[in-house]
C-alpha positions as semicolon CSV with decimal commas, in nm:
position;residue;x (nm);y (nm);z (nm)
1;M;12,326;16,654;-3,314
2;T;12,466;16,402;-3,563
3;P;12,762;16,187;-3,462
4;L;13,096;16,251;-3,626
5;T;13,173;15,993;-3,891
6;K;13,532;16,100;-3,953
7;H;13,820;16,046;-3,716
8;A;13,957;16,366;-3,570
9;I;14,312;16,281;-3,676
10;Q;14,400;16,087;-3,991
11;I;14,748;15,933;-3,997
12;T;14,887;15,817;-4,330
13;V;15,213;15,635;-4,388
14;L;15,328;15,665;-4,750
15;D;15,585;15,411;-4,858
16;D;15,703;15,210;-5,155
17;S;15,737;14,839;-5,085
18;N;15,966;14,806;-5,389
19;R;16,232;15,043;-5,256
20;E;16,558;14,903;-5,124
21;K;16,547;14,833;-4,753
22;C;16,825;14,917;-4,513
23;D;17,065;14,621;-4,468
24;A;17,088;14,692;-4,095
25;A;16,709;14,647;-4,050
26;C;16,669;15,013;-3,959
27;G;16,323;15,151;-3,910
28;V;15,983;14,989;-3,905
29;D;15,864;14,781;-4,200
30;W;15,541;14,976;-4,248
31;S;15,431;14,738;-4,522
32;S;15,386;14,458;-4,267
33;A;15,042;14,400;-4,118
34;E;15,203;14,335;-3,778
35;A;15,369;14,679;-3,767
36;L;15,046;14,853;-3,870
37;D;14,842;14,656;-3,616
38;L;15,088;14,735;-3,337
39;A;15,095;15,106;-3,429
40;S;14,714;15,118;-3,446
41;Q;14,685;14,953;-3,105
42;R;14,939;15,189;-2,948
43;M;14,756;15,489;-3,096
44;K;14,423;15,359;-2,968
45;D;14,569;15,298;-2,620
46;R;14,716;15,648;-2,603
47;F;14,461;15,860;-2,793
48;G;14,141;15,657;-2,810
49;E;13,928;15,619;-3,118
50;E;13,991;15,968;-3,257
51;V;14,303;15,861;-3,450
52;Q;14,301;15,637;-3,758
53;L;14,605;15,492;-3,938
54;T;14,618;15,427;-4,312
55;Y;14,907;15,276;-4,508
56;L;14,951;15,371;-4,872
57;D;15,202;15,174;-5,080
58;L;15,295;15,402;-5,370
59;S;15,417;15,105;-5,575
60;K;15,069;14,948;-5,563
61;A;14,841;15,250;-5,535
62;M;14,621;15,349;-5,823
63;A;14,737;15,664;-5,996
64;N;14,495;15,923;-5,863
65;A;14,535;16,292;-5,785
66;L;14,659;16,226;-5,429
67;T;14,924;15,968;-5,519
68;L;15,042;16,173;-5,816
69;K;15,069;16,480;-5,591
70;W;15,282;16,294;-5,336
71;R;15,502;16,123;-5,595
72;Q;15,576;16,465;-5,745
73;A;15,640;16,622;-5,402
74;I;15,879;16,339;-5,312
75;K;16,068;16,395;-5,635
76;D;16,067;16,777;-5,621
77;K;16,167;16,808;-5,256
78;G;16,400;16,508;-5,244
79;L;16,200;16,346;-4,963
80;S;16,287;16,004;-4,827
81;L;16,037;15,725;-4,776
82;P;15,851;15,639;-4,569
83;L;15,659;15,963;-4,517
84;L;15,434;16,038;-4,222
85;L;15,131;16,254;-4,296
86;I;14,899;16,386;-4,029
87;N;14,567;16,514;-4,160
88;G;14,721;16,520;-4,507
89;K;15,018;16,735;-4,404
90;F;15,378;16,613;-4,426
91;R;15,541;16,559;-4,083
92;I;15,833;16,311;-4,111
93;S;16,045;16,207;-4,410
94;G;16,256;15,894;-4,380
95;E;16,268;15,612;-4,130
96;F;16,059;15,661;-3,815
97;D;15,937;15,429;-3,545
98;I;15,614;15,398;-3,350
99;R;15,742;15,621;-3,068
100;Q;15,813;15,901;-3,315
101;L;15,471;15,847;-3,472
102;L;15,303;15,881;-3,131
103;D;15,508;16,190;-3,045
104;A;15,406;16,354;-3,375
105;I;15,039;16,282;-3,305
106;E;15,070;16,423;-2,953
107;A;15,232;16,740;-3,090
108;E;14,951;16,774;-3,345
109;I;14,690;16,742;-3,071
110;E;14,870;16,997;-2,851
111;I;14,877;17,259;-3,127
112;G;14,506;17,210;-3,189
113;A;14,466;16,966;-3,473
């Protein structure tokens, strides 16, 4: 039996580091390495190695099929950034914190991700 090379659950945070930030410091600054490191550590503590976090900055990402798809979906559906994707599926639009991220992962696991 060959070992699995992919993580069972892929978490992606889509954001645009050029967008205006909330003056009241609301939400997590997902563009910061510290926030991503903390979220990754909390996910690892709670779910083990089966979950992997990726951050995609739409203002810096190369224009490929995936980024073009999400830019169009954001425009068409009027979604707010940041976006939380779990296994490529949209889960949260707008500001969210690490607790909400963990709760979304737990819900995904419970429904049989």
